[in-house]
N, C-alpha and C positions, 0 to 999 in steps of 0.2 A: 084292669091287670098292670098295669103303665105305673100307677101309683101306688099299687105294691110289692111292685120290682125298688120303686124307688125309696118304700119306704123302707124294706131291707135292709139296698145297699145304705141307707144313713146309719141304721144298727149295727150295720158290720166297719163302717167308719169310725162309730162311739167304740167298738168294740176294742179296735184295735187302738185307740187311743188309750185306752185304761188299760188292757193289756196286750202288750208290743210284741212281748215275748211269740202271741200266738200267731201273730202274722207278719208284713214282708219284712220288719223290719231287724226281725231275728237275723237273715241273712245280711246285713249290712257290713259293709269292708271290714274288716279284723285287721289291723297292725301286727304282723308276727316276728315279736324279736324276743332275743332273748336276757329275761329278767331275774337273776339271782339274788336273793337276800343276805347279803352278811351275816357270818352264823349259820347257815345254812348246810345239811348236809344229804347227800347224795349217793345213791352206790349205782354204779354203771358195769354190765355184763356183755361182753361180747362176745362170738363165735361165729370163728370162719371155715368153713368146711371145701376144702378143694380137692379135684379129681384131674391132676395132671399126663396126660397121654404126649406121649413123643416116640418117631421112632429114629432109632440108631441102628445104623448100617443096615435098614432092612429087616429088622428086629422091634417090635412094638414092647416100650416098658411103660406102665404102670403104675403111677405115685399119688397114692391115696394122704391127707393129712389134712390135719385137727390142730387149730389153734384158737384159746381162747385164752381170755384175761377177764377178771374182773377190777374194780376199783373203788377207793372211800371217795369219794370229793368233797373238800372242805373249802368254805367259801370267805375266805380271811378277810378281803376289803371286796368296798365298789366304793368308785370314784365319782366324781359329780356330773360322767358323761357316760354314766353306766357301765363301765367297763370293769370286769370282774379277774379279782385276782386270786385265782381258785389253786390248793393244793390235792395233786393227785397221790393215793396210795394204795402199792398194789398188795390185794388182799388174796384174790383168786387167781390161780393159773392150771391151762394145761396144752399138753399136747401130743399129739398122737399121730404116726408116719407110717403104712405103710409102704415100703417100696420091693422090687425083686431082688433085693438081697439084705432086708434088714426089717424089723416091725419093732417098733418103739413107741411106749407108752404111759404118760403121765397123766396124774389129773391131784394138785396140790392139798385139793379135798379129803383125798383119801390118806391124807398124813404116812405117807411113804415113803422111805429112801427113790431118790431121783434113777431111775437106770441112765444107764450112757447115752448121750443122747438130748438128752434133758433137763440137766445139772441147770443148764442158762433159765429155765421158764422157772427152776424152781429159787434159784438165786435172786429172780424178782421180789420176791413176798417181804412184804413191811418196806421197800425201796420207793421211794419219793420224788417228788419232782412237782415244780409249781410252774402255771402259765395265765398270764392276762388274755382274759377274751375279751370283745369285743359285745356288743347287742348284736351284731347280723353275725357272730359268727369265728369272725376274724381273731385270729391269734397274733397279739401284738407283744408279746413277752416270752420267752424260756428260759428258765435257772433248774438244775440241778442236773440236769442231763448227765453231762461229764462225769460227776461225780456219783451216780445213779450207774453209769457204764463202765466207772472204774470198780464198785463196789462189787456187781454181774461179772467180772472179770477176773478177780482174783479164786471165786468160786467154780471155775471153769477149769476142767484137766489144761493140761500143759501142753500149749501148741494146737488149740482148737482154734480153726479159720471161722472168723466173725467179718467178714468182708460181707460188701451187700453183694446179696443174688445167691450165697451159698450157705449160707446161715439164716433161718425166717427169725431166729433171734436180733440178730441184727438192726432189722427195723424199731427195735424197742431203746438201740444204744444210741441213736444217731439225730441229736437236737433238729435238723433239718426238717426230717423224713419225720421224729414226732410230731412236728407242727403241720408237715404237709396232711398226714392222720388225721389228726384233729379236726384241722378246717374241713376237709375231704366229708366228715363226717358232720360238721355242725354250720358251715358254711352253706347252709339253703334259706335263710330267709330272703324273701323280697325287700326291695328300697321303698316300697311303700302299700299301701292299707289294700287286702284285696279280697274280692268278694269268692263267692263259691264259683266256681267255672274261670277262677284264671289263673295264668300261666305267668313264666317269670322264666329267665335264662340266664346261664351264666357259663364260661368259658375259662378254662385254668389247666396249668402244669402239672399231674400229679410227677412226682418224686421218689414212690415209695416203691420200693423195689425197681422195678421195671417204668423208667420215663417214659409217659404218657400224657396226651390230646385226648381233655374230658371235656366233653360241649355235653352241656346238661340242660332239661327243662321240666319244671315241677308245676302240677296244677292244682289246687285246693280244690278235692273233688267232697266234700261232706265237711260238715259245723255241724257236729250235736253235742249236747252235754258240754262244753268248754273245751271239748276236744276235735280237733283240727287234722280231716285226714288227706295229706296229701299223695300223689301219685308222684314217683319222679324215675326220669327214664332219661339214661347215659350214652352218649357214643364216644366210643374209646377208640384211637386208633396210637400207634405207636409213636413218640415224640422222632421226627428225624432229625432233631437237632441234641437230641439227648446223648448224654456220656454212652459209650458202650460200657458192658460189666465186666468184671473184673471173674475169671475160672481158670484156678491155678497155675497161673501164668500169661493164659489164651486172654482174651478178650472176647465177648458177647456179644453179637447188635441186636435187639430184639425186632420184629418186624411179626406184631399180633395185631388184630383187631376185633371188636366187638361190640354188643348192647348191653347193656347194668338196666337194669328195670327194678324196683321197688315200690313200698310203702312205707311212710311214715306218721304215727300219730303222735301229736305234738297239743300239748299241752296250752293253750291259747291265753290264759293269763301269767305264765310265766318264761313260754315260748319253751318248755323243756320236751325234748323227744322223749316219751313214752317210748317208744321200741322204732326199729327201723329193720324193717327184713326184704330183702332181696337177692336177686342171682344175677350172673354175670357168666356171658362166655366169650372166649377170646379165642381166636384161633391163627395161623399164621407159620410164622418158621422163623428160628433162631439160628444166625448164623455169627462162625466163628474165625475169628483174625486172630495173626500173630501179634498185632500192637494195635493202639487208640486209631490211629491214622487210617487204617487199614490193609489192603482191601480185607472185607473178609468172606474168601471164598476158602480155608480151606476147608470147610465141612458146613451142610446145611440141614437142619434139625426142626422135621416138620412138628408141630406142637399144636395143641389144645388144650387149656385151661376152663374146665369147669368148676365155680364156686358158688356157694351161701353162703350168706352173713345175715346175723341178727346179732342187734344192740338193743338195749332196754337197760331203761333207767328209772329208779323209783328214791321215795325215800327211807327204803326199808330195805334190810340186805335181804335177799332173794332165799328163796328156801324149796324152792325146784330148781331141776335141770332145766338147760334152753334147750327152747322147742325148736 
């Protein structure tokens, strides 16, 4: 019996040499980084759905909001370090807001005139900007946002308030915010090869809308058919050093915190994120003050923000609605 077991073990070892994909080497460490070729074209679509609940003077208010954008990505150049210069062109937009006062709904694919409150999202279509992105998903350069913002503003109604925090469109018109949004989505790559079960972490300041401190952890959960499945968890809390937000002449200090979790499907060969789906739940309060220096003691508004998000990327224009 001992000789027979040893013989079977010998045959198994030979099989692994001949067909390594069926053996342990299939789980060997993989280097995950973004490697897009010059001349390639991709299409990216993102959809965010939020439910904002706040208590104003003893009355609960609920705001439901949906923001979606679709972009064509042209890889213009790739330098010797693998840094990619990519031109982004807006090809689709969607905006929906339901609050106690109004309902606004717009989808550019319906080819209808935008209602009041959605003109800016309609104006995004056809606008472009360029970013240079490293293999680790870091944004090295941004150009064209100022020109894009100016073109959009010309199509907005006179007197529209586009200050940060007051208009959901404002995030798409600010250079620093666009850089942060891109890095928050792309800078998920480990700094060394990883195996199934390995984790890596990062801590960064998010300046997109509300200044937040994000502590993230990613875990390589599975590898199958050239696709890596990565679990992502993030702990979010208000940045105590972040500047207050403007609100019609007053200042808002955000004090929200909560978890975010999601799942990433990544192409191992190119590092392209095929999909990223997740949810976020923030709770706390917004404090109102008369000046940026404080004190923020005029009013405290309890608030919760429940968010689900989906990002999908492929080499063809999508044909279905985001799920």
